[in-house]
N, C-alpha and C positions, 0 to 999 in steps of 0.2 A: 423927775427927773428917770429916763427910763436905766435900764438894768446894764446896757450897755458899759455907760459911765460908770459906777460901781468898783473899788478898784479891785476885785477876786475877779471878775468878769476880763476888767484890764490887763492882771498880772495871766492869765489864761489865754488872750491873745498871744502872750506875751511869750510864754512858752511855748508857745505855736512856735510862732517865728522865731525863736531863738531857737528847735529843734532839728526845725529844715536847713538852721546854719551848724548841727552836728554841737550847739551848745546850752547849756546847761543851767537854768535861771535856782540857784542858790537860797536860801530865807533859814536866815537865823531869826530861833524862837526866843532863847532865852534871855530872860532880863539878862544886864550887865550896867554894875555903875558909872562908867564911860557912857553909856550909848545910852542909855532904856532900851525897848524893843529895840531888838535883832534888825540886822538890816541886811541885803541882799548884794551877791556876787556872783559870775557871771564864772563858769570852768568851760573848760572843753570838755567836749567826751572820747577827744579820742585819746589826750595823755593824761585825764581828769587833771590837768592846770588848772589852777582859778587862772584867769585872764585879767576879772575886772573884778573891781571891788575889796580888792585885799590891803589894800596901801590908804593910807600907813597904819589900820587897824581890819585885820579880820571882819570879814562880810558890814563896808564900811562907807558903801555906795548906798543913796537914797533911794525910794523907788523914782522919781521922778529921771536922776539916773541912769539909773537902769530900762526906763523908758526909751531914754534921747537915744541911745544906745542902740538898741535893741532896732528903732525906728532909722536911725543912719546904719542899719545894717541890708534892710531891708529897703533902702530906695535907693542906696549901692546896687542893690542887686538891679531892679529897673536900667 
């Protein structure tokens, strides 16, 4: 397994792509009774508004959902 396949490496790559689109990927690190270890959300840098991963609960998006959202942004750019 190469390093580029590790989740931390993928997250760094996704954060770079999101940054090019004026977005920030947020990660909740606190344990919650409902969700376990935190999920993710995407925030627009200009307005500081969370645009993905805040419904039904804050930080409710999974890593896979964030990855799909950012890859769709990248594909729409091309």
